[in-house]
C-alpha positions as CSV (number, residue, x, y, z in Angstrom):
1,X,22.2,-13.9,1.9
2,X,19.7,-13.8,-0.9
3,X,16.4,-12.0,-0.3
4,X,13.3,-13.7,-1.4
5,X,11.2,-11.6,-3.7
6,X,7.7,-10.8,-2.4
7,X,4.6,-11.5,-4.3
8,X,3.8,-8.9,-6.9
9,X,0.4,-8.3,-5.3
10,X,2.1,-7.6,-1.9
11,X,4.4,-5.1,-3.6
12,X,1.5,-3.4,-5.4
13,X,-0.5,-3.2,-2.1
14,X,2.5,-1.7,-0.3
15,X,3.2,0.9,-3.0
16,X,-0.6,1.8,-3.0
17,X,-0.6,2.1,0.7
18,X,2.4,4.4,0.7
19,X,0.8,6.5,-2.0
20,X,-2.5,6.8,-0.1
21,X,-0.7,7.6,3.1
22,X,1.2,10.4,1.5
23,X,-2.2,11.9,0.3
24,X,-1.6,11.4,-3.4
25,X,-4.3,10.6,-6.0
26,X,-5.5,7.1,-6.9
27,X,-5.4,8.2,-10.5
28,X,-1.6,7.5,-10.6
29,X,-2.0,3.8,-10.2
30,X,0.7,2.3,-12.5
31,X,-0.9,-1.1,-13.0
32,X,-3.0,-2.3,-16.0
33,X,-3.4,-5.9,-14.8
34,X,-6.8,-6.1,-12.9
35,X,-5.5,-8.2,-9.9
36,X,-2.5,-5.9,-9.4
37,X,-4.6,-2.8,-9.8
38,X,-7.1,-4.1,-7.2
39,X,-4.3,-4.8,-4.8
40,X,-2.8,-1.3,-5.3
41,X,-6.2,0.4,-4.9
42,X,-6.9,-1.6,-1.7
43,X,-3.6,-0.4,-0.3
44,X,-4.3,3.1,-1.4
45,X,-7.7,3.1,0.3
46,X,-6.3,1.9,3.6
47,X,-3.4,4.4,3.3
48,X,-5.9,7.2,2.8
49,X,-7.9,6.1,5.8
50,X,-4.8,6.0,7.9
51,X,-3.8,9.4,6.6
52,X,-7.2,10.8,7.6
53,X,-6.8,9.2,11.0
54,X,-3.4,10.8,11.5
55,X,-1.4,7.7,11.2
56,X,1.6,9.1,9.4
57,X,5.3,8.4,9.9
58,X,6.3,5.4,12.1
59,X,2.7,4.5,13.0
60,X,1.7,4.2,9.3
61,X,4.7,2.0,8.6
62,X,3.9,-0.2,11.6
63,X,0.2,-0.5,10.4
64,X,1.4,-1.4,6.9
65,X,3.6,-4.2,8.2
66,X,0.7,-5.5,10.3
67,X,-1.6,-5.7,7.3
68,X,1.0,-7.7,5.3
69,X,1.1,-10.4,7.9
70,X,-2.6,-11.0,8.0
């Protein structure tokens, strides 16, 4: 079965969230395109907030999947 590719902004958000959740710096954002950079930074901010709130591991992954379905 073929997998449908997700939107690039969704992938950028997810990667940013994972980076923020792991406590890494926002300076490592790999995107130059303004819309993708914004999606990545939004994910990074939410990931950092969840990191500070102690939502790591499974709870962080669950939160990320909830945000993608909004």
